[in-house]
Backbone as CSV, one residue per row, in Angstrom:
resi,resn,N_x,N_y,N_z,CA_x,CA_y,CA_z,C_x,C_y,C_z
1,MET,42.719,36.105,181.841,41.354,36.598,181.935,40.415,35.399,181.965
2,SER,39.437,35.394,182.862,38.516,34.277,182.991,37.599,34.201,181.765
3,GLU,37.045,33.003,181.557,36.128,32.798,180.424,34.917,33.720,180.537
4,GLU,34.423,33.906,181.778,33.254,34.768,181.988,33.569,36.199,181.562
5,LYS,34.751,36.690,181.945,35.131,38.057,181.570,35.312,38.175,180.056
6,LYS,35.912,37.152,179.414,36.086,37.186,177.960,34.730,37.231,177.265
7,THR,33.777,36.406,177.742,32.441,36.389,177.158,31.762,37.723,177.365
8,GLN,31.881,38.281,178.581,31.246,39.568,178.878,31.846,40.662,178.014
9,LYS,33.147,40.620,177.810,33.811,41.638,176.994,33.311,41.581,175.553
10,LYS,33.080,40.388,175.041,32.614,40.251,173.667,31.164,40.691,173.505
11,THR,30.336,40.454,174.518,28.926,40.804,174.377,28.654,42.265,174.700
12,ASN,29.485,42.893,175.512,29.307,44.290,175.861,30.386,45.100,175.162
13,GLN,30.021,45.728,174.070,30.989,46.415,173.242,30.770,47.914,173.273
14,PHE,31.850,48.662,173.107,31.721,50.097,172.924,31.161,50.328,171.535
15,THR,30.283,51.296,171.424,29.710,51.642,170.142,30.632,52.650,169.482
16,ILE,31.135,52.316,168.323,32.032,53.207,167.594,31.265,53.736,166.397
17,LEU,31.228,55.048,166.285,30.504,55.783,165.245,29.887,54.931,164.150
18,LYS,28.587,55.021,164.057,27.865,54.330,162.995,27.438,55.368,161.970
19,ASP,26.186,55.292,161.537,25.684,56.250,160.555,25.531,57.627,161.175
20,ASP,25.869,58.660,160.434,25.754,60.034,160.917,24.549,60.664,160.246
21,SER,23.520,60.995,161.054,22.297,61.558,160.488,22.508,62.974,159.984
22,THR,23.658,63.556,160.265,23.918,64.935,159.840,24.970,64.975,158.734
23,ASP,24.970,63.973,157.873,26.003,63.892,156.834,25.681,64.712,155.588
24,GLY,24.667,65.544,155.638,24.389,66.429,154.511,23.217,66.016,153.652
25,HIS,22.556,64.902,153.969,21.443,64.462,153.116,20.213,65.339,153.274
26,GLY,20.090,66.090,154.383,18.987,67.029,154.554,17.668,66.394,154.927
27,GLY,17.659,65.105,155.250,16.414,64.422,155.573,16.079,64.457,157.044
28,TYR,15.251,63.518,157.442,14.796,63.426,158.820,15.980,63.270,159.760
29,GLY,15.957,63.990,160.879,16.987,63.835,161.893,18.144,64.797,161.763
30,VAL,18.134,65.644,160.753,19.238,66.583,160.576,19.260,67.538,161.753
31,GLY,20.432,67.710,162.321,20.589,68.588,163.464,20.371,67.899,164.795
32,SER,19.946,66.642,164.781,19.756,65.932,166.043,21.100,65.373,166.515
33,VAL,21.188,65.111,167.794,22.415,64.585,168.379,22.387,63.068,168.290
34,SER,23.447,62.497,167.777,23.544,61.046,167.692,24.218,60.519,168.953
35,LEU,23.571,59.577,169.617,24.138,58.966,170.806,24.764,57.613,170.503
36,GLU,24.937,57.314,169.219,25.433,56.002,168.846,26.870,55.739,169.264
37,ASN,27.631,56.800,169.575,29.020,56.575,169.958,29.248,56.810,171.452
38,VAL,28.165,56.830,172.241,28.263,56.962,173.698,27.946,55.614,174.331
39,THR,28.780,55.240,175.288,28.582,53.978,175.989,28.621,54.233,177.487
40,PRO,27.611,53.775,178.237,27.645,53.941,179.693,28.446,52.819,180.359
41,VAL,29.376,53.223,181.208,30.157,52.269,181.995,29.756,52.478,183.449
42,ILE,29.366,51.403,184.120,29.004,51.461,185.534,30.252,51.112,186.342
43,VAL,30.562,51.961,187.319,31.688,51.697,188.216,31.120,51.460,189.614
44,ASP,31.469,50.317,190.176,31.019,49.923,191.512,32.249,49.830,192.411
45,PRO,32.544,50.904,193.167,33.768,50.892,193.967,33.762,49.879,195.114
46,GLN,32.581,49.538,195.647,32.535,48.565,196.745,32.856,47.157,196.269
47,GLU,32.329,46.811,195.108,32.593,45.474,194.558,33.854,45.460,193.698
48,GLU,34.465,46.632,193.534,35.669,46.806,192.721,35.504,46.222,191.316
49,ARG,34.472,46.728,190.639,34.236,46.281,189.266,33.715,47.437,188.425
50,ALA,33.943,47.329,187.141,33.414,48.272,186.158,32.910,47.441,184.991
51,PHE,31.768,47.858,184.412,31.182,47.078,183.332,30.295,47.971,182.474
52,ILE,30.129,47.570,181.228,29.248,48.280,180.306,27.819,47.815,180.559
53,ASP,26.906,48.783,180.626,25.482,48.452,180.771,24.692,49.431,179.912
54,MET,24.341,49.009,178.710,23.637,49.877,177.764,22.255,50.285,178.282
55,GLY,21.714,49.568,179.251,20.425,49.936,179.841,20.457,51.314,180.481
56,ALA,21.631,51.777,180.880,21.753,53.096,181.508,21.372,54.222,180.548
57,MET,21.423,53.976,179.266,21.028,54.994,178.287,19.577,55.422,178.496
58,HIS,18.768,54.509,179.052,17.347,54.780,179.250,16.937,54.635,180.712
59,GLY,17.915,54.741,181.622,17.603,54.623,183.041,17.197,53.228,183.457
60,ARG,17.670,52.217,182.723,17.288,50.833,183.012,18.509,49.943,183.190
61,SER,19.558,50.489,183.773,20.749,49.678,184.013,20.478,48.678,185.126
62,GLU,21.381,47.745,185.288,21.284,46.733,186.342,21.083,47.390,187.707
63,ILE,21.764,48.487,187.961,21.682,49.124,189.277,20.429,49.985,189.449
64,GLU,19.779,50.372,188.342,18.596,51.232,188.406,17.284,50.448,188.399
65,ARG,17.350,49.169,188.098,16.129,48.364,188.033,15.540,48.134,189.421
66,ARG,14.233,48.140,189.479,13.453,47.830,190.693,13.693,48.819,191.832
67,VAL,14.074,50.058,191.492,14.161,51.123,192.487,13.508,52.367,191.902
68,LYS,12.993,53.201,192.775,12.416,54.471,192.348,13.503,55.534,192.436
69,ILE,13.721,56.244,191.335,14.720,57.304,191.290,14.103,58.565,191.907
70,ILE,14.804,59.130,192.873,14.331,60.348,193.520,15.418,61.427,193.434
71,PRO,15.017,62.695,193.414,15.990,63.777,193.235,16.629,64.297,194.521
72,ASN,16.279,63.706,195.672,16.790,64.184,196.949,17.727,63.145,197.563
73,LYS,19.006,63.488,197.621,20.019,62.559,198.134,19.803,62.230,199.610
74,ASP,19.226,63.160,200.368,18.991,62.945,201.803,18.015,61.803,202.072
75,GLU,17.204,61.455,201.087,16.235,60.378,201.256,16.842,58.988,201.027
76,VAL,18.137,58.953,200.721,18.834,57.687,200.498,20.128,57.694,201.334
77,PRO,19.983,57.853,202.678,21.174,58.023,203.514,22.077,56.795,203.620
78,ASN,21.509,55.615,203.443,22.294,54.383,203.587,22.549,53.707,202.245
79,GLY,22.501,54.498,201.180,22.651,53.944,199.845,24.079,53.572,199.499
80,LYS,24.194,52.775,198.465,25.484,52.329,197.937,25.838,53.208,196.742
81,LEU,27.052,53.736,196.740,27.506,54.625,195.682,27.952,53.849,194.445
82,TYR,27.468,54.299,193.304,27.920,53.825,192.000,28.219,55.056,191.163
83,TRP,28.903,54.845,190.061,29.133,55.911,189.085,28.674,55.420,187.730
84,ILE,27.903,56.254,187.042,27.606,55.993,185.631,28.529,56.922,184.863
85,VAL,29.396,56.335,184.069,30.388,57.103,183.326,30.021,57.056,181.848
86,TRP,29.836,58.237,181.272,29.487,58.349,179.862,30.788,58.414,179.067
87,VAL,31.044,57.387,178.273,32.279,57.291,177.490,31.926,57.451,176.015
88,THR,32.491,58.498,175.404,32.282,58.731,173.979,33.528,58.283,173.225
89,VAL,33.300,57.553,172.155,34.390,57.062,171.309,34.308,57.772,169.967
90,GLU,35.409,58.292,169.526,35.506,58.918,168.203,36.508,58.130,167.377
91,ARG,36.465,58.360,166.076,37.410,57.695,165.185,38.367,58.748,164.638
92,GLY,39.655,58.531,164.884,40.688,59.421,164.373,41.411,58.781,163.199
93,GLN,42.465,59.421,162.730,43.241,58.889,161.598,43.833,57.527,161.921
94,ASP,44.222,57.336,163.174,44.863,56.084,163.561,43.890,55.041,164.095
95,GLY,42.611,55.400,164.173,41.610,54.462,164.665,40.792,55.064,165.792
96,PRO,39.896,54.274,166.368,39.021,54.787,167.423,39.800,55.094,168.702
97,TYR,39.262,56.058,169.467,39.894,56.431,170.738,38.834,56.958,171.695
98,TYR,39.170,56.899,172.984,38.279,57.450,174.004,38.342,58.964,173.892
99,TYR,37.210,59.589,173.622,37.138,61.015,173.314,36.633,61.826,174.503
100,GLY,35.461,61.479,175.016,34.880,62.171,176.160,34.556,61.182,177.255
101,VAL,34.861,61.540,178.510,34.602,60.647,179.642,34.106,61.500,180.805
102,THR,32.850,61.292,181.200,32.273,62.074,182.292,31.528,61.148,183.256
103,GLY,31.760,61.340,184.552,31.148,60.488,185.561,30.049,61.196,186.339
104,CYS,28.998,60.445,186.680,27.879,60.952,187.466,27.565,59.932,188.555
105,GLU,27.308,60.438,189.748,27.007,59.515,190.837,25.548,59.076,190.804
106,ILE,25.346,57.906,191.360,24.006,57.397,191.633,24.138,56.615,192.935
107,VAL,23.203,56.845,193.850,23.239,56.204,195.160,21.989,55.343,195.277
108,VAL,22.179,54.039,195.500,21.072,53.076,195.483,20.943,52.401,196.840
109,ASP,19.720,52.384,197.362,19.420,51.652,198.589,18.330,50.637,198.269
110,ARG,18.726,49.414,198.052,17.787,48.350,197.670,16.799,48.042,198.801
111,SER,17.225,48.237,200.045,16.342,47.893,201.177,15.081,48.755,201.192
112,ILE,15.175,49.992,200.707,13.990,50.853,200.652,13.528,51.091,199.206
113,LYS,14.188,50.426,198.276,13.857,50.513,196.845,13.854,51.950,196.333
114,ARG,14.886,52.692,196.727,15.037,54.085,196.311,16.462,54.318,195.830
115,ALA,16.600,55.281,194.934,17.928,55.657,194.437,17.941,57.152,194.155
116,TYR,19.051,57.776,194.478,19.239,59.191,194.157,20.039,59.290,192.860
117,LYS,19.533,60.156,191.983,20.233,60.445,190.730,19.768,61.816,190.276
118,SER,20.716,62.672,189.945,20.372,63.998,189.435,20.240,63.907,187.919
119,MET,19.006,63.887,187.444,18.778,63.773,185.997,19.436,64.914,185.211
120,PRO,19.314,66.173,185.669,19.982,67.239,184.912,21.497,67.027,184.808
121,GLU,22.111,66.554,185.895,23.549,66.303,185.867,23.891,65.210,184.853
122,HIS,23.106,64.138,184.837,23.375,63.039,183.907,23.240,63.505,182.452
123,VAL,22.205,64.290,182.171,21.999,64.802,180.810,23.144,65.744,180.422
124,ASN,23.510,66.646,181.324,24.584,67.592,181.032,25.929,66.894,180.866
125,ARG,26.197,65.909,181.705,27.476,65.203,181.601,27.535,64.335,180.336
126,MET,26.401,63.771,179.943,26.392,63.011,178.692,26.712,63.952,177.534
127,ASP,26.113,65.138,177.549,26.373,66.148,176.526,27.848,66.544,176.528
128,LYS,28.411,66.746,177.712,29.833,67.117,177.817,30.720,66.008,177.258
129,SER,30.354,64.754,177.527,31.122,63.629,176.986,31.089,63.640,175.461
130,LEU,29.901,63.895,174.897,29.768,63.972,173.438,30.661,65.054,172.847
131,LYS,30.912,66.106,173.627,31.729,67.233,173.162,33.210,67.066,173.500
132,GLY,33.580,65.897,174.033,34.982,65.596,174.264,35.552,66.025,175.601
133,HIS,34.679,66.384,176.541,35.165,66.796,177.862,35.544,65.581,178.707
134,VAL,36.445,65.803,179.643,36.815,64.787,180.624,36.471,65.361,181.989
135,ILE,35.464,64.773,182.650,35.030,65.247,183.964,34.916,64.029,184.886
136,VAL,35.976,63.793,185.646,35.984,62.661,186.577,36.487,63.074,187.962
137,GLU,36.692,64.379,188.165,37.249,64.837,189.441,36.317,64.601,190.621
138,ASP,35.011,64.444,190.388,34.067,64.156,191.473,34.223,62.723,191.984
139,MET,34.763,61.865,191.152,34.880,60.455,191.496,36.000,60.241,192.515
140,ASP,35.787,59.263,193.410,36.823,58.919,194.373,37.970,58.207,193.649
141,GLU,39.112,58.141,194.295,40.312,57.575,193.666,40.118,56.118,193.262
142,THR,39.478,55.335,194.114,39.233,53.923,193.797,38.416,53.798,192.513
143,SER,37.371,54.604,192.400,36.501,54.554,191.216,37.253,54.995,189.964
144,ARG,38.064,56.036,190.075,38.852,56.488,188.919,39.833,55.403,188.481
145,ASN,40.450,54.733,189.455,41.388,53.658,189.120,40.675,52.488,188.448
146,LEU,39.497,52.146,188.947,38.717,51.071,188.323,38.352,51.433,186.887
147,LEU,37.948,52.690,186.684,37.585,53.149,185.343,38.792,53.103,184.419
148,ARG,39.913,53.641,184.877,41.137,53.633,184.063,41.507,52.200,183.666
149,ASP,41.534,51.302,184.648,41.904,49.917,184.361,40.924,49.270,183.398
150,PHE,39.629,49.571,183.562,38.628,49.014,182.657,38.859,49.493,181.223
151,LEU,39.062,50.809,181.055,39.266,51.358,179.712,40.525,50.792,179.071
152,LYS,41.591,50.670,179.855,42.842,50.102,179.330,42.655,48.631,178.957
153,ASP,42.043,47.863,179.866,41.847,46.436,179.615,40.910,46.195,178.443
154,TYR,39.929,47.078,178.299,38.969,46.892,177.216,39.649,47.032,175.857
155,ASP,40.432,48.106,175.693,41.144,48.305,174.431,42.320,49.250,174.671
156,ILE,43.490,48.676,174.828,44.686,49.465,175.138,44.996,50.445,174.006
157,ASP,44.685,50.084,172.768,44.961,50.991,171.640,44.082,52.234,171.720
158,MET,42.809,52.084,172.077,41.941,53.253,172.219,42.448,54.129,173.365
159,TRP,42.964,53.501,174.433,43.527,54.259,175.548,44.765,55.034,175.084
160,GLU,45.634,54.380,174.339,46.875,55.026,173.877,46.581,56.210,172.961
161,ARG,45.514,56.129,172.182,45.159,57.220,171.267,44.350,58.330,171.954
162,ALA,43.930,58.101,173.201,43.119,59.085,173.936,43.942,60.338,174.238
163,SER,43.238,61.411,174.586,43.894,62.692,174.867,44.745,62.618,176.129
164,GLU,45.699,63.502,176.207,46.521,63.614,177.402,45.675,64.044,178.595
165,ASP,44.619,64.838,178.344,43.720,65.260,179.423,43.098,64.043,180.123
166,LEU,42.679,63.067,179.334,42.087,61.868,179.918,43.131,61.099,180.715
167,LYS,44.304,60.950,180.163,45.366,60.182,180.844,45.810,60.886,182.131
168,LYS,45.787,62.210,182.154,46.133,62.952,183.370,45.019,62.841,184.416
169,ALA,43.766,62.812,183.960,42.625,62.718,184.875,42.503,61.317,185.489
170,LEU,43.009,60.328,184.764,42.978,58.933,185.230,44.398,58.377,185.228
171,PRO,45.284,58.913,186.098,46.706,58.487,186.076,46.909,57.061,186.545
């Protein structure tokens, strides 16, 4: 592994369950959804790379910067396809594992400074990831393979502890 990749791996970490605002204290935030264990992974099938970009949590990932997000895919006919994959990590008896993995497309055309992204889909898929769903069937095979390899390379133990559903979806 190159020094750059080792450095990037150390600085971009999966968030593994921190404080739980619903632990019974009854104070502020009870009943709210904690996003502390969700990590966005960007998959770029053209460049054959996958990477963590926490900016995607707020629509400010590397691929979303300096473009206007529009809800009509037809307005971005020459765009480049990316996937924002919401990866939820849970902690089991044997340690942390990949729990929910859901992918959403985003199409970016830098030449016209526009990008297509379905906000409702991204919100719903993030929610599904939090609930342990695996939804990657929309992704092309190259993107699924990049995601699988990234998750395995990032932490093979978390991959080994993941559900059979995830391993079947990303063979």
